[in-house]
C-alpha positions as CSV (number, residue, x, y, z in Angstrom):
1,M,19.5,45.6,95.4
2,S,15.1,46.4,96.4
3,S,12.7,43.4,95.2
4,A,11.4,45.7,93.2
5,D,15.1,45.2,90.7
6,S,16.0,41.6,91.5
7,S,14.3,40.7,88.5
8,N,17.6,42.7,86.8
9,D,18.9,39.7,88.0
10,K,17.7,37.4,86.6
11,P,18.7,36.1,82.7
12,L,16.6,37.9,80.0
13,V,13.8,35.8,78.3
14,L,11.8,37.4,75.5
15,A,8.0,35.9,74.2
16,L,6.7,37.6,71.0
17,M,2.8,36.1,70.3
18,G,-0.2,36.7,69.0
19,P,-3.0,35.4,66.7
20,T,-2.6,33.8,63.3
21,A,-1.4,35.4,60.3
22,V,-0.5,38.3,62.3
23,G,3.3,38.4,61.4
24,K,5.3,37.3,64.5
25,T,7.9,35.3,62.4
26,A,9.2,38.1,60.4
27,L,9.7,40.3,63.6
28,S,10.8,37.4,65.1
29,L,13.6,37.0,62.7
30,D,14.0,41.1,63.0
31,L,14.7,41.2,66.5
32,A,16.9,37.8,66.8
33,Q,19.5,39.3,64.8
34,V,19.7,42.5,66.6
35,L,20.1,40.6,69.5
36,N,21.9,37.7,69.0
37,A,19.1,35.3,69.8
38,E,17.9,32.2,69.2
39,I,14.0,31.2,68.5
40,I,12.0,28.2,70.4
41,G,8.4,27.6,68.5
42,C,5.5,27.9,70.8
43,D,3.1,26.6,68.9
44,A,1.3,22.9,69.8
45,M,1.2,22.4,64.8
46,Q,4.2,23.8,63.9
47,I,6.0,21.5,66.4
48,Y,5.1,18.8,64.0
49,A,7.1,17.3,61.1
50,G,6.0,17.1,57.6
51,L,3.6,19.6,57.5
52,P,5.4,22.9,56.7
53,V,2.2,23.8,54.8
54,M,-0.7,22.9,56.7
55,T,1.1,24.0,59.7
56,A,2.1,27.5,58.6
57,Q,5.5,26.9,59.6
58,P,8.3,29.8,58.6
59,A,9.8,28.5,55.5
60,L,13.6,26.9,55.7
61,R,15.0,30.3,53.5
62,T,13.5,32.8,56.2
63,M,15.0,30.8,59.0
64,A,17.8,30.8,57.7
65,G,20.6,32.7,60.0
66,V,18.9,32.3,62.8
67,K,18.4,29.2,65.4
68,H,15.3,27.7,65.3
69,H,14.3,25.2,68.1
70,L,10.8,23.0,68.0
71,I,9.2,24.1,64.9
72,G,9.0,20.9,63.0
73,S,11.0,18.8,65.3
74,E,7.7,16.6,66.3
75,D,6.6,13.1,64.7
76,P,3.0,13.6,63.9
77,R,2.1,9.7,64.6
78,M,2.6,10.6,68.3
79,D,0.7,13.0,71.0
80,F,2.8,15.6,72.1
81,S,1.5,17.1,75.0
82,A,2.1,20.6,77.5
83,A,4.3,18.4,79.4
84,D,6.4,17.3,76.5
85,Y,6.5,20.7,75.4
86,V,7.5,22.8,78.8
87,A,9.4,19.3,79.1
88,K,11.6,20.5,76.3
89,A,11.3,24.3,75.7
90,R,12.6,24.6,79.7
91,A,15.6,22.7,78.7
92,L,15.8,24.8,75.4
93,V,15.9,28.2,77.5
94,F,18.8,27.2,79.8
95,E,21.0,26.1,77.1
96,I,20.5,28.9,75.2
97,L,21.3,30.9,78.8
98,E,24.2,29.5,78.5
99,R,25.3,30.3,75.2
100,G,25.4,33.2,75.4
101,R,22.4,34.5,74.0
102,I,18.4,35.0,74.6
103,P,15.7,33.0,73.7
104,I,12.7,33.8,72.1
105,L,9.7,32.3,72.6
106,V,7.2,32.6,69.5
107,G,4.1,31.5,68.6
108,G,0.3,31.8,69.3
109,T,-0.1,29.0,71.7
110,G,-0.9,30.8,74.8
111,F,-1.4,27.5,76.7
112,Y,2.0,26.5,76.2
113,L,3.7,29.3,77.3
114,K,1.5,29.8,80.3
115,S,2.6,26.1,81.4
116,L,5.7,27.0,80.6
117,L,6.2,30.1,83.0
118,T,4.0,29.0,85.9
119,G,4.6,24.8,85.5
120,L,1.8,22.3,84.5
121,A,-0.6,21.2,87.7
122,Q,-0.1,17.7,88.9
123,A,-3.5,16.6,87.8
124,P,-3.7,12.7,86.3
125,P,-3.0,11.8,82.5
126,A,-5.7,12.0,79.9
127,D,-8.5,9.5,80.2
128,W,-9.2,9.1,76.5
129,R,-12.6,7.8,76.4
130,L,-13.9,10.0,79.1
131,R,-12.5,13.2,76.4
132,E,-14.4,11.5,73.8
133,E,-17.7,11.3,75.7
134,L,-17.2,14.5,76.5
135,Q,-15.9,16.0,73.1
136,E,-19.4,14.3,72.1
137,M,-21.0,16.8,74.2
138,A,-19.5,19.5,72.6
139,Q,-20.3,18.7,69.4
140,T,-24.2,17.7,70.1
141,Q,-25.0,20.3,72.5
142,G,-22.4,22.7,71.9
143,S,-19.0,24.6,73.9
144,K,-21.6,26.5,76.5
145,A,-23.2,23.0,77.8
146,L,-19.6,21.9,78.6
147,H,-19.2,25.3,80.2
148,A,-22.2,25.0,82.2
149,R,-21.5,22.1,83.5
150,L,-17.9,23.4,84.3
151,Q,-19.8,26.1,86.7
152,Q,-21.3,23.8,88.4
153,V,-18.2,21.6,89.6
154,D,-15.0,24.1,89.1
155,P,-16.6,27.9,89.0
156,H,-13.6,29.2,89.8
157,S,-12.4,27.3,86.2
158,A,-14.8,28.4,84.8
159,E,-14.4,32.1,85.2
160,R,-11.4,31.6,83.4
161,I,-12.1,29.5,81.3
162,H,-13.5,31.0,78.1
163,P,-17.0,29.1,77.0
164,N,-15.9,29.0,73.3
165,N,-12.4,26.7,75.0
166,T,-13.9,23.3,74.0
167,R,-10.1,21.6,75.1
168,R,-9.3,23.2,78.0
169,L,-13.0,23.2,79.0
170,I,-12.6,19.7,78.6
171,R,-9.8,19.1,80.8
172,A,-11.1,21.1,83.6
173,L,-14.0,18.7,83.8
174,E,-11.9,15.4,83.1
175,V,-9.9,16.5,86.5
176,H,-12.7,16.9,88.4
177,K,-14.2,13.6,87.0
178,L,-10.8,11.7,88.0
179,T,-9.8,13.4,91.1
180,G,-13.4,14.8,92.8
181,R,-11.2,18.0,93.1
182,P,-11.6,21.1,91.0
183,L,-8.8,21.9,88.6
184,S,-8.4,25.6,90.2
185,E,-7.2,23.1,94.0
186,I,-4.6,21.5,91.6
187,P,-0.9,22.1,92.8
188,R,1.1,23.1,90.7
189,S,4.9,21.7,89.9
190,E,7.8,23.9,91.0
191,N,9.5,23.8,87.5
192,G,8.4,27.2,86.4
193,L,10.3,29.6,84.6
194,E,9.0,32.7,85.4
195,Q,10.4,32.5,88.9
196,R,14.1,32.5,87.1
197,V,14.4,34.1,84.5
198,N,13.1,38.0,83.8
199,F,10.4,37.3,81.5
200,K,9.1,40.1,79.0
201,L,5.8,39.2,76.9
202,F,5.4,41.6,73.9
203,A,2.3,41.1,71.7
204,L,1.5,41.4,68.2
205,D,-2.3,42.3,66.9
206,C,-3.2,44.3,63.4
207,P,-6.9,45.5,62.7
208,Q,-9.3,43.2,62.4
209,E,-10.2,43.5,58.7
210,R,-6.5,43.7,58.0
211,L,-5.6,40.5,59.6
212,A,-8.9,38.6,58.3
213,R,-7.7,39.6,54.7
214,R,-4.0,38.5,55.3
215,I,-6.0,35.1,56.7
216,E,-7.8,34.4,53.5
217,A,-4.3,35.1,51.9
218,Q,-2.8,32.7,53.7
219,V,-5.2,29.7,53.8
220,R,-5.6,30.5,49.6
221,K,-2.0,29.9,49.3
222,R,-1.5,27.0,51.6
223,F,-4.2,25.2,49.5
224,E,-1.9,26.3,46.4
225,S,1.2,24.9,48.0
226,G,0.9,21.5,48.8
227,M,-1.5,21.3,52.0
228,L,-3.6,18.8,49.6
229,E,-0.6,16.3,49.3
230,E,0.8,17.1,53.6
231,A,-2.9,15.7,53.7
232,Q,-2.7,12.8,52.1
233,Y,0.4,12.0,53.7
234,L,-0.8,12.5,57.2
235,R,-3.6,9.6,56.3
236,S,-1.0,7.4,55.1
237,I,1.4,7.4,58.2
238,G,-1.8,8.0,60.9
239,P,-1.6,11.3,62.9
240,G,-1.9,11.0,66.5
241,R,-5.0,12.9,68.3
242,S,-3.3,15.9,68.7
243,A,-1.9,16.3,64.8
244,S,-5.0,15.3,63.6
245,K,-6.5,18.2,64.9
246,V,-4.3,20.6,63.1
247,L,-6.2,23.1,60.8
248,G,-6.8,22.4,57.6
249,Y,-6.6,18.8,57.6
250,Q,-10.4,18.1,57.7
251,E,-10.9,20.5,55.1
252,S,-8.0,18.9,52.5
253,L,-9.3,15.9,53.5
254,S,-12.9,16.6,52.1
255,V,-11.0,18.0,49.3
256,L,-9.3,14.8,48.5
257,N,-12.6,12.9,48.8
258,C,-14.5,14.9,46.4
259,A,-17.0,15.6,49.1
260,L,-15.7,19.8,49.4
261,E,-15.3,22.0,46.0
262,A,-11.5,23.5,47.0
263,E,-13.4,27.0,47.4
264,D,-15.8,25.9,49.8
265,A,-13.0,24.2,51.7
266,I,-10.8,27.8,51.4
267,R,-14.3,29.6,52.8
268,N,-15.2,27.3,55.8
269,L,-11.1,27.4,56.9
270,S,-10.4,30.6,56.5
271,A,-13.6,31.2,58.8
272,K,-12.3,28.7,61.1
273,T,-9.2,30.4,61.1
274,R,-10.5,33.8,62.2
275,Q,-12.5,32.4,65.0
276,Y,-9.3,30.8,66.3
277,A,-7.4,34.1,65.9
278,K,-10.2,35.7,68.0
279,R,-9.8,33.2,70.8
280,Q,-6.2,34.0,70.6
281,R,-6.4,37.4,71.1
282,T,-9.2,36.5,74.1
283,W,-6.5,34.7,75.6
284,F,-3.3,36.8,75.1
285,R,-5.6,39.5,76.7
286,F,-7.1,38.1,80.1
287,Q,-4.1,35.4,80.5
288,H,-1.1,36.9,80.2
289,K,0.5,40.5,80.9
290,A,2.1,41.8,77.6
291,T,3.1,44.8,75.8
292,W,1.2,44.8,72.9
293,F,2.1,46.6,69.9
294,E,0.1,47.3,66.6
295,L,1.4,46.1,63.2
296,T,-0.9,48.1,61.2
297,E,1.2,47.2,58.1
298,P,2.6,43.4,58.5
299,A,4.1,43.6,55.2
300,N,5.4,47.1,56.0
301,E,9.2,46.9,56.4
302,T,9.3,50.1,58.1
303,N,6.4,49.4,60.1
304,R,7.9,46.2,61.3
305,I,11.3,48.1,62.4
306,E,9.7,50.7,64.8
307,I,8.2,48.3,66.2
308,R,11.6,45.8,66.8
309,D,13.4,48.8,68.0
310,A,10.0,49.6,70.2
311,I,10.4,46.7,71.6
312,T,14.5,46.4,72.3
313,R,14.1,49.5,74.0
314,C,11.6,48.1,76.3
315,I,14.6,45.6,77.7
């Protein structure tokens, strides 16, 4: 067999990714049922327990009939890193394959997906004091100031990281400060999946105006369906650094503290979520080789089934 065909000997692993609110959940369930698959969440915030509304986790009744993993499974008081995700998701992939089923990674956290596929850089652990200093710089001078600093010390990473991606800019600067080496020169682990599986990535999108309307509708529904109560719970237990950054937490606290009216919070969170969706689009367009599908009518079952059938033909 030629090297071009060698992927056919490897077990199949799928991913369905895309911006928030685009309609991944419904389509992933359609795919899982047709393919006898199990779903592994690939979302940095949906992984936390006790926050199903705030993190827009699939409803329990929606997940019925399809086995899901890494959704609502982790303690929000504990920090959960990309390395933690890679370790758990990698083990799950092989467990699911052992059962004769297909793993489908579903979510919107592109960095988790890339780390799982290519392996993580063997960089030092987080230095939280340094991160706080860089975060303060981002808040006072803007993320573009971080990007400019990174261009000076690690131009290769600066070229790959979007100027608005504050989290990744901070990590690249942190690694350079701690090691004296650019992140691009740090070797990666050899545990990446892409050499061991036949991996196929499918990405969803929908027209920008329609996605903006869906985002606002979802944000409003979350405020009406228990997000404020979840924010109270999260505040009461003391969230870890990761969970404290979940979209909607700060807006909910502002409403609870009477510092912001609910309508203003909805408007602010909708804008923030649209910006996040834009960053997700950019990531998947430029960081991953994906087969794209446009879900023109996310609520239309016929449209969804057409895409499901198109994806199954691709594999």
